[in-house]
N, C-alpha and C positions, 0 to 999 in steps of 0.2 A: 836610311829615309829623310833625314835632318840633312844631310849629307848632297843629299840631290834637290831640295825645296830649291822651286821657283824656275828650274831645270825648264819641265813642262810648258813652262810659259816665259820663255826667254825676252820677251819686248816686253811685257805688262813687268818683267822684275826691274827690267833696265828703267822702265818710264820713273817709278816709284824708289827703285832702290832697294829698300825693303819695307819688308810687311810688318807694320807694329800692329801688335795686338792686345787688347785690353783685356786683362781676367777680373772676373768678378765673379760674384756668391755670398752666400750665408759665411759666417763662421766656423768653420771646422769643414768646410767643403773640401779641402784637398788642395787650397789655388797653389800657396809655396808650394807645397807637394808636386805637383802636377808640371812647376815650370823647373824646379830642379831636376826631375826628372828626365823632363826634356831637353835641355842645354845641359845636362851632363855637369849639374853646380852643387858641391856643397849644402843639406836643408840646414835651413836658420831652425831654431826654436824661437827666435823672436817674432813676437806679432807684429803682422802688418799694421802701422798704424796711421800711416800716409800712400798716397798713388809713389810707388817706386819711381823716380825719376833720377836719374837716367834710369832706362829701363835693362832688362836683362837683356846678354847675347851671349852669342857664340862665339870667335874670330871667326871671319869668312863665311859666317853665314848669315844669307839676307833677312832673318826675322826679329825682331827684337818684341819682348813681353813685358807689358810693364802690370807687376802685381796689385795688387787694391788693399784696401780695411775690408775685413767681412764684414757682413749684413748682421747683426745682430738682434736677439730678441725687442730689446727696449728701443721704440717706436721713436725717440728724439735723435736716437744714434743711429738708426736706420734713415733715418730723414736727413742726417747729415752726410753722412755717406753718398746716398743718390744726389745729394747737393752737388759734394766736390766732383763726383761721377761726371756727371752732366756740364759742369764749367771745364774742365779736362776736356772734356770729348770739344765741349763748342771752340776755346780758346785756341785749339790746335785744327778746327776744320777749315780755315779759310788759308792754310799755313802752307810754304811747297808742297807737292805731292807728297816727298820723302817723310815732313816733318808731322802729316796727320797720324793721327789715330784711323787704321784701315779694320779694321772685324773685332768682333767679342768672344772671349769664349766666358759663357756661362756656366761655372760650373752647380752639379747638384751633387749632392749625396746620397749613392743609390740609397742609404736606407731611410730615407726621407719618407714620412708613414701618411702624408697628409697634405691633399693637394692645396691649402689654403695656407703653406709654409712657402709657396710656390709665390712669388709676385710676377705673376700673368701680366696683369697690368702695365708695370714698371720696363716686363722685359719687353713688351710689346710695342710701346715707348722710345726702347732703346735703339729698336731692331727700325726704326722708323728713318733713323738716322744713318745706322752701321748694318752689317750683316753680321746675325747673332748665329751662333753653333753652338748648342747646347750638348755640354761635356759631362755625361754621367760619371760620375770619378766612386772608385771603389765598388767600380762595375761587378761581379759575383756572380749574377743571376738575377737574383730578385728583382731588377728593376724591370723585367719583361713582363711581370705579373700586370703592373700597372703604371709604373714610373713613365717607361720612355714612350708606351703608348699615346699615355696624357702630354708629353713633350712636341712626342710629332703630329697631335691633336692643333699646335698651336701655329699657324700658316705664316706666321711671320719670321720663327725660326726656320734657317736655310737646311738645318740638318741635324742630327743628334746622334752623340757619338758617345758609346761606353769605356771606358777606360778604367783600366790599374794601372797605375801609375809605380806603384812598390809590390814588391810578391807580399802577397799575404795568407798566411796559413793559419788554421783553425784548424779543431777537431774534425770539421766534417769537412773540410775541401784545401786544396793547395793550388793556389792560383798565382802564375807567373806574370808579369807585367807585361801586358797586351793595350795596343790600342793608342799608341803614341803615336804610330807613322801612319793609322789611321784619322787622326786630330788633324797631324802636318798634310797630310794626300786632299783630306777636305777644305782644309783650309786652302792651299795651292790653286784647287778648280775655283776661287774666288778671286785669282788674282786679277783676270782681264777684267772683271765685273769692280773691283778696286781703284786699279789704275783708271779705268773710265773717271768715275766716282771724283776722284782725288785731281784728276786734271781738272775737271771743270769747277770743282772746290777752288785752285787757286786760281784759273781765271776768272771766275765770279767776285772775288775778291777785289783783282786788284779793277776790274768794272767796275766795283762800288766805291773803290776810294778815286777812280778815275774820275764821276761824275762830279764830285767836290771842286776837280779841278773845270769842269765844264760850265756848272754854277760860277763859278768866280769869273772864267773869261769872260761867259756872258756878262755879269754885273759890270765889268768894268771896261766892258766895250761899251754898253748904254749909256753909263755914266760919262764915259769919252763925248758920243755922240750928243747927250742930251746938256753938256759943262765943258764943252770941249774948253784944253789946255790951251793958253794962247800963244801963238805964235809957234803952235805945233800944227803940220798938215794935217786933219782927221782922218785920212785916210792911211799916213802912215801911221798914225795912234794907233789903228785898229789891228793894220796889219799888224804891228810889232805885237800888239796882246795877244792876237791869235795866234802867232809864230809861239810866244810864250806859254799858253794855252796846251799846245801840241806835246812841247817837252815836258812838260811838266805831267801831260797822261803818259809818254812815251818812257819817262824815269820809273813812272810807276810799275808799269808792262816789263822794266827792267834793259830798257834799250836809250840809248845814250848818242840819240842823231846831230848831225852838223843843222848849223841854222840855216842856212842857203838851202838844203835838203827838203826841212819844215815848212821856210818860207813857201818852197814849187810846192807844196801839199795843202799849201792851207790857197795858194791860186786856185790848184784843181779843184781843192774842194767846195769854196764857195764858187767856184765857177765864173769868173770876172767878166767874161764875153755872155755867157748864157740869161742872162736877165731873169735871174732867179727870185732877186730883192723885188722885182716890177711883180713878180709872178705873188711872191708872198706878198706883198701889199692888196693884192688883188682879193685874194685868201680872207687875208684881216677885214679889206670891207666889205667885204661877201657872209659876215657870220651872220646864223641867224639871231635876233636880240641885241644885234649893235645899231644902233640908229646914229648915222653921223650928223643930223641936220640936228641932236642934241647932244649937249656937252659932256662927253663921257669918256674916262679917265684909262691910262693905262691896266689900269688896276679892271677894271668893266670887258676890256677888251682881251685880256690874258686870260680874265674869269671865264669868260664865254670860249675864250679859243681850246681851254682844260677841261670844260663841259662836254662840249665836242668830240674832242676827242677821249675822253670816258666812257660815253655811249656809246662808242665803235664796238667790235667784236674784242674780244679778251684775248688773242692771237694775234693780234696787230702788231707785225712786227713794231719796233723802236717805243710800243707804246707807253709802258712806263717809266724809262727816259725820257721821254717828250715830258711826258705830265709832271714829272719830279722839275724839271728845263724849267718850265711853264710857273709853277710854285715859285722856284728860287727869283727870277723873276717878280712875277707878283708880290711875292714880301719885298722886294729894293726899294727900303720906303722913300728915299729920296725922290724917286721917279714914278713909282707909281698912283699918287695924287693927280699926275700934268695931264693936262689935256691931252686925247690922245692924236687928234687933227696937231696940235704943235710937235708929237714926239715919233710920227708915223713911219717915218723913213730911221729914226733910230732904233724903234721897237723890232722891225724888218731886218735890221742889220745885225741887232743883236741875236732875233734867232735862228738867222744863217749862221751865226758865228754857234750857237748848240747845236745845230743842227750837224754842222761839219764835226763837231767835238764828239756827240752823238754816233756820227758814221764812223771819226778813225779809232774811236775805241773799240767798233765790232772787228775794225781793222786788224785792231792792234792784240784784239782776243783772238780771229783766226791764226796773228802770225806766233803769239805762245802757244795756241795748241800744236801747231807743227810743230815748234821748237821740243814741246813737252813729249811727243810724239816722236822727234828723230828724224824729222821730215824738213827735206830742204825747207828756208823761209817763202814766203810767196813772195812777189812784187809788190809793194805799199800803194805805190802809183795808183796801179788797174784794181788791186780791191776798193781802196776809198771810194776812187771812180762809183763802181759800184753801186756799193754802199750808199754814197750820195744819193744816186739816180733812184734806186729801192728807195729812199725815203721821203725823197721828193715825190712819186709815185705814189705811193700811199696817202700824202697828204691833198698829193689831184684826187687822188679818187674818195677818200676819206669826206672831202669839201666841195666833193662837184664841180672842180677846175677843170677846164679846157688844158689841155699836154704839157708838160713840163720840157722844156729841151733839151736836146741831149747834150752832159757834160763833152768838153771838147779835149783831146788829148794831149 
């Protein structure tokens, strides 16, 4: 079975390249013995003091297994190991799909006599992050009385698999190794779920990093509009800053696109001929709670815009990104205290820049997902136009503004 691991789900194993398994459990639960038997490696007598990195592997097999320190009875030691495991999983969660931890084998010795020796709460919390398979080690049959049914009753555990990693002979029984193939088979059947989750994690990481470039680009554009550079045309400065922003977002997703193409994307996204800034200015002027007869600041208007967005349905597309964008602009101290009447054009340009960035991040996410899934890359310009139109329709509907013009091809 080891030699065939992944063959039933070739697409999934191609996407993650290998399945990374973290083995956890109490001291003496047989973690190291399980790994050695699974990969046909020499059994070590040394105690595992930290998470094995690099993991144990067998050449040519698309599975890597990380051993971990055992959980001892000492609570302080248990807490330290749990913290180390949680940190290890978290650090790898948003790396490339092949570098993440994909599944947990939770080892429980069949001789465990009491339920309280099984940390059900901890296992349930880990299962929220990764699929957990409970492995009953040294399974001689005694586990069927209560342990196996108990573990199967923990809904967060995906599967419960009894295993005898080494032959065990006593005056009462002689049990040859079994269960290793079942464990691999059960893990293999999680591969499609694993690949899907790993891809989403990797894409989310890149999108989260890209929001930093979104905030950076918006604040620079806002400053350029309010505090223009002498002897440089504002439109040229804004276009340059927007193109640089898209370049940084592209690189975050692993793409190096040429300047001319990125400039074309900016023109498409902002929609030079569509009057988006005019429409956006109308939105800002019609915000409830904003009275332009009084002297209100950029901070006042952006804060109210954020309140309105936050009050919309939680499933609103782009909602979190837009609120994050508004908070970034709102906290831009050199401008936030300026009267809005002086800055309305600058604010609308900065918001349009942010909308472009948010739509472009969504575009890059679709491209990266296609790449990870081994599919042809979609047409970037077409996706960007569609994402930008969707975003503006969301704004239009949310604030009761008339129709937004369609984007030019």
